[in-house]
C-alpha positions as CSV (number, residue, x, y, z in Angstrom):
1,M,24.1,2.3,-15.3
2,L,23.9,3.6,-11.7
3,E,20.1,3.4,-11.8
4,N,20.4,-0.2,-13.0
5,L,22.7,-1.1,-10.1
6,K,20.3,0.6,-7.6
7,N,17.3,-1.4,-9.0
8,K,19.2,-4.7,-8.9
9,T,20.4,-4.0,-5.3
10,A,16.8,-3.1,-4.3
11,R,15.3,-6.3,-5.7
12,L,18.1,-8.4,-4.2
13,V,17.7,-6.8,-0.7
14,L,13.9,-7.4,-0.9
15,R,14.3,-11.0,-1.9
16,W,16.7,-11.6,0.9
17,K,14.3,-10.0,3.5
18,L,11.4,-12.0,2.2
19,K,13.3,-15.2,2.7
20,K,13.7,-14.3,6.4
21,R,10.0,-13.5,6.9
22,S,6.9,-15.6,7.0
23,R,3.4,-14.5,7.5
24,Q,0.1,-16.2,8.4
25,R,-2.3,-15.7,5.5
26,N,-5.9,-15.3,6.5
27,V,-8.7,-14.5,4.1
28,C,-10.5,-11.4,5.3
29,S,-13.6,-9.6,3.9
30,L,-14.0,-5.9,4.2
31,S,-16.9,-6.3,6.7
32,S,-14.9,-8.5,9.0
33,A,-11.7,-6.5,9.0
34,R,-11.1,-4.5,12.1
35,K,-7.5,-3.3,11.4
36,I,-6.9,-2.0,7.9
37,G,-3.6,-0.8,6.4
38,I,-3.8,1.3,3.2
39,V,-0.7,2.0,1.1
40,F,-0.6,4.0,-2.1
41,K,1.5,5.9,-4.5
42,C,0.0,9.4,-4.4
43,E,0.4,10.8,-7.9
44,N,-2.2,13.6,-7.9
45,N,-4.8,15.4,-5.8
46,E,-7.7,13.2,-7.1
47,M,-5.9,10.1,-5.7
48,F,-5.3,11.9,-2.4
49,E,-9.0,12.8,-2.1
50,V,-10.2,9.3,-3.0
51,V,-7.9,7.7,-0.4
52,H,-8.7,10.3,2.3
53,N,-12.5,9.8,1.8
54,F,-12.1,6.0,1.9
55,V,-10.1,6.2,5.2
56,K,-12.8,8.4,6.6
57,E,-15.5,5.9,5.6
58,C,-13.7,3.1,7.2
59,R,-13.1,5.0,10.4
60,D,-16.8,6.0,10.5
61,E,-17.6,2.2,10.4
62,G,-15.4,1.8,13.5
63,K,-12.4,0.3,11.8
64,D,-8.8,1.1,12.9
65,V,-7.0,2.4,9.8
66,F,-3.3,3.2,9.2
67,A,-2.7,4.8,5.8
68,V,0.7,5.5,4.2
69,G,1.3,7.3,0.9
70,Y,4.4,7.6,-1.2
71,V,4.8,10.9,-3.0
72,P,7.3,10.6,-5.9
73,E,8.6,14.1,-5.4
74,K,11.3,15.7,-3.4
75,K,8.8,17.2,-0.9
76,V,5.4,16.2,0.3
77,P,2.9,18.9,-0.8
78,E,1.7,21.0,2.1
79,N,-2.0,20.3,1.5
80,Y,-1.3,16.5,2.0
81,L,0.2,17.2,5.4
82,L,-2.9,19.0,6.7
83,R,-4.7,15.7,6.9
84,K,-3.6,13.9,10.1
85,S,-5.2,10.6,9.1
86,L,-2.6,10.0,6.4
87,H,1.2,9.5,6.7
88,F,3.4,10.5,3.7
89,F,6.9,9.9,2.6
90,C,8.7,11.2,-0.4
91,L,11.9,10.8,-2.5
92,S,14.0,12.4,0.2
93,D,12.8,9.7,2.6
94,L,14.4,6.9,0.6
95,N,17.9,5.5,0.9
96,W,20.1,5.1,-2.1
97,Y,18.4,1.9,-3.3
98,Y,14.9,3.3,-2.8
99,K,14.0,1.7,0.6
100,P,11.8,4.0,2.7
101,V,13.7,5.0,5.9
102,V,11.0,6.8,7.9
103,P,10.0,5.2,11.2
104,F,6.3,5.0,10.5
105,V,7.0,2.8,7.4
106,E,8.7,0.2,9.6
107,L,5.7,0.4,12.1
108,F,3.3,-0.1,9.2
109,I,5.2,-3.2,7.8
110,N,5.3,-4.9,11.3
111,E,1.7,-4.1,12.1
112,R,-0.6,-7.2,12.0
113,F,-3.4,-5.8,9.9
114,D,-6.4,-8.0,9.1
115,L,-6.4,-6.4,5.6
116,L,-3.9,-4.4,3.6
117,I,-5.1,-2.5,0.6
118,D,-2.7,-1.2,-2.0
119,L,-4.5,1.6,-3.9
120,S,-1.5,2.4,-6.3
121,I,-2.4,2.7,-9.9
122,N,1.3,2.5,-11.0
123,S,3.9,0.2,-9.5
124,S,6.8,1.7,-7.6
125,Y,9.5,0.0,-5.6
126,P,8.9,1.9,-2.3
127,V,5.3,0.8,-2.3
128,D,6.1,-2.8,-3.5
129,Y,8.7,-3.0,-0.6
130,I,6.0,-2.1,2.0
131,V,3.4,-4.4,0.5
132,S,5.8,-7.4,0.1
133,L,7.1,-7.2,3.6
134,S,3.8,-6.3,5.3
135,D,2.7,-8.7,8.1
136,A,-0.9,-8.2,7.0
137,G,-3.2,-11.3,7.0
138,F,-4.7,-10.5,3.6
139,R,-3.4,-8.2,0.9
140,A,-5.4,-6.7,-2.0
141,G,-4.5,-4.4,-4.8
142,K,-4.2,-3.8,-8.5
143,R,-2.7,-6.5,-10.7
144,T,0.7,-5.5,-12.0
145,D,3.9,-7.2,-13.0
146,D,5.0,-6.9,-9.4
147,S,1.8,-8.0,-7.7
148,E,2.8,-11.6,-6.8
149,H,2.7,-10.6,-3.1
150,L,-1.0,-9.8,-3.2
151,D,-3.6,-12.4,-2.1
152,L,-6.3,-10.7,-4.2
153,S,-5.1,-8.8,-7.3
154,I,-7.7,-6.9,-9.4
155,D,-7.2,-6.5,-13.1
156,T,-8.5,-3.1,-14.1
157,G,-7.5,-3.4,-17.8
158,N,-6.6,-0.1,-19.3
159,N,-8.6,1.9,-16.7
160,S,-6.2,4.0,-14.6
161,D,-8.8,5.7,-12.4
162,T,-8.2,5.4,-8.6
163,N,-11.9,5.5,-7.9
164,Y,-12.6,2.6,-10.2
165,L,-9.8,0.6,-8.6
166,L,-11.2,1.3,-5.2
167,Q,-14.7,0.3,-6.3
168,Q,-13.5,-3.0,-7.7
169,I,-11.4,-3.8,-4.6
170,V,-14.3,-2.9,-2.3
171,Y,-16.7,-5.0,-4.4
172,Y,-14.6,-8.1,-4.2
173,L,-13.6,-7.7,-0.6
174,K,-17.3,-7.4,0.4
175,I,-18.2,-10.7,-1.3
176,L,-15.3,-12.7,0.2
177,K,-16.0,-15.2,3.0
178,S,-13.6,-14.7,5.9
179,N,-12.0,-17.6,7.8
């Protein structure tokens, strides 16, 4: 019953915050994006490596990248913290209704990215909160029940591989025509 109350409160707070926000949507291809935000629910080391390599590729192409990962554990694993290019938060960084309360999350939400990419395979409220409130011009990610805040949602069917999701997102973002 308490979990149900927390979930209802979380969704209510998010709806209330969304009513107060507006954002300027702007279609953006991967090649034209200069500032990229990446958010993901980091569920395993494979996902961590895929995201880390993608961030490195984007930076090698001269793009400004800010990546935030949610680890659904009480502590962020030490090996994740060794990579300075990624910022992580965990269960202990959430308030009682699952809102992330670390300063870099608020910075991420308010940053005007050309493109925001959600690389989460499975939906989670802390990531949905960030994506929904993000001031990014264009948002892309996996189609889920909670993906109504994405401008481009990719249906991966039953495939739950992070690398496959990333390949699909990159493919479609490369063929988009930017405004």
